[in-house]
C-alpha positions as CSV (number, residue, x, y, z in Angstrom):
1,M,-10.7,-23.0,-21.5
2,W,-8.5,-20.2,-22.4
3,H,-4.9,-19.9,-21.2
4,L,-3.9,-16.8,-19.3
5,H,-2.0,-15.5,-22.3
6,E,-5.0,-16.1,-24.6
7,Q,-7.4,-14.5,-22.1
8,E,-5.3,-11.3,-22.2
9,H,-5.5,-11.2,-26.0
10,I,-9.2,-11.9,-25.8
11,A,-9.7,-9.1,-23.4
12,R,-7.8,-6.6,-25.6
13,W,-9.6,-7.8,-28.7
14,Q,-13.0,-7.4,-26.9
15,A,-12.3,-3.9,-26.0
16,A,-11.1,-3.0,-29.4
17,A,-14.2,-4.7,-31.0
18,A,-16.5,-2.8,-28.7
19,D,-14.9,0.4,-30.2
20,G,-15.6,-0.9,-33.7
21,D,-12.2,-2.4,-34.6
22,I,-12.8,-4.8,-37.4
23,E,-9.5,-6.5,-37.1
24,A,-10.2,-7.3,-33.5
25,M,-13.6,-8.8,-34.4
26,L,-11.8,-10.9,-36.9
27,H,-9.4,-12.2,-34.2
28,L,-12.3,-13.0,-32.0
29,A,-14.2,-14.8,-34.6
30,H,-11.2,-16.9,-35.4
31,A,-10.6,-17.6,-31.7
32,A,-14.2,-18.6,-31.2
33,K,-14.8,-20.7,-34.3
34,H,-14.1,-24.1,-32.8
35,H,-15.4,-23.7,-29.3
36,D,-18.4,-21.3,-29.9
37,P,-19.4,-21.1,-33.6
38,A,-22.4,-18.9,-32.8
39,E,-20.1,-16.4,-31.2
40,A,-17.8,-16.5,-34.3
41,E,-20.7,-15.9,-36.5
42,R,-21.8,-12.8,-34.5
43,W,-18.4,-11.3,-34.8
44,L,-18.3,-12.0,-38.5
45,R,-21.8,-10.6,-39.1
46,T,-20.9,-7.4,-37.1
47,A,-17.7,-6.9,-39.0
48,T,-19.6,-7.5,-42.2
49,D,-22.1,-5.0,-41.4
50,L,-19.2,-2.5,-40.8
51,G,-18.1,-3.2,-44.4
52,S,-15.4,-5.9,-44.0
53,L,-15.1,-7.9,-47.1
54,E,-12.9,-10.3,-45.4
55,A,-15.5,-11.0,-42.7
56,A,-18.2,-11.4,-45.4
57,H,-16.1,-14.0,-47.1
58,K,-15.3,-15.8,-43.9
59,L,-18.9,-15.7,-42.8
60,G,-20.0,-17.1,-46.2
61,V,-17.6,-19.9,-46.1
62,M,-18.7,-20.7,-42.5
63,L,-22.4,-20.7,-43.4
64,C,-21.6,-23.1,-46.4
65,H,-19.8,-25.6,-44.2
66,R,-22.7,-25.4,-41.7
67,G,-25.2,-26.4,-44.3
68,D,-26.6,-23.1,-45.6
69,P,-24.8,-22.8,-49.0
70,E,-27.4,-20.4,-50.5
71,T,-26.9,-17.7,-47.8
72,G,-23.2,-18.5,-47.6
73,E,-22.7,-17.9,-51.3
74,D,-24.6,-14.6,-51.0
75,F,-22.0,-13.4,-48.5
76,V,-19.2,-14.7,-50.6
77,H,-20.5,-13.0,-53.7
78,R,-20.9,-9.7,-51.8
79,A,-17.1,-9.9,-50.9
80,A,-16.1,-11.0,-54.5
81,I,-18.1,-8.1,-56.0
82,G,-16.2,-5.9,-53.5
83,G,-12.9,-7.1,-54.9
84,Y,-11.7,-9.5,-52.1
85,Q,-9.4,-11.9,-53.9
86,D,-10.1,-15.0,-51.7
87,A,-13.9,-14.4,-52.3
88,I,-13.4,-14.1,-56.1
89,A,-11.5,-17.5,-56.1
90,T,-14.2,-19.1,-53.8
91,M,-16.9,-17.9,-56.3
92,G,-14.9,-19.7,-59.1
93,Q,-14.9,-22.9,-57.0
94,F,-18.5,-22.7,-56.3
95,C,-19.3,-22.4,-60.0
96,E,-16.8,-25.2,-60.8
97,R,-18.6,-27.5,-58.4
98,R,-22.0,-26.7,-59.9
99,G,-20.5,-27.5,-63.4
100,D,-20.7,-23.9,-64.5
101,L,-17.3,-23.9,-66.2
102,E,-17.9,-20.7,-68.0
103,G,-18.8,-19.0,-64.8
104,A,-15.9,-20.5,-63.0
105,D,-13.5,-19.4,-65.8
106,A,-14.9,-15.7,-65.5
107,W,-14.3,-15.6,-61.8
108,F,-10.8,-17.3,-62.0
109,C,-9.8,-14.8,-64.9
110,K,-10.8,-11.9,-62.6
111,V,-8.4,-13.2,-60.0
112,S,-5.6,-13.2,-62.5
113,A,-6.6,-9.9,-63.9
114,D,-6.6,-8.3,-60.4
115,D,-3.4,-9.8,-59.4
116,D,-1.7,-8.5,-62.6
117,S,-2.7,-5.0,-61.7
118,S,-1.0,-5.1,-58.3
């Protein structure tokens, strides 16, 4: 159960999320991920549909952990192609685990190249 302080945050995030605030959706997904994974997934899907690369990455990782690696990797790939750094690194890890060292190197080099341009 939520403590009073957490309930106040949740209520504010819910109101903001209802108005399309992606950051609030990410907070709600994080708050729900352990006690209600389906709710966390709904918030991440909504934020992804609104264009959040961070949400797409988190959704992809969640789906992979839940046993749907193909769909999960599709979401991570979408975020990586969009330039989200964590997703680029995750794609490198996916390739590495499959033994695709050339693919992994290509993704990891992109992280370095993107970080150098900052």
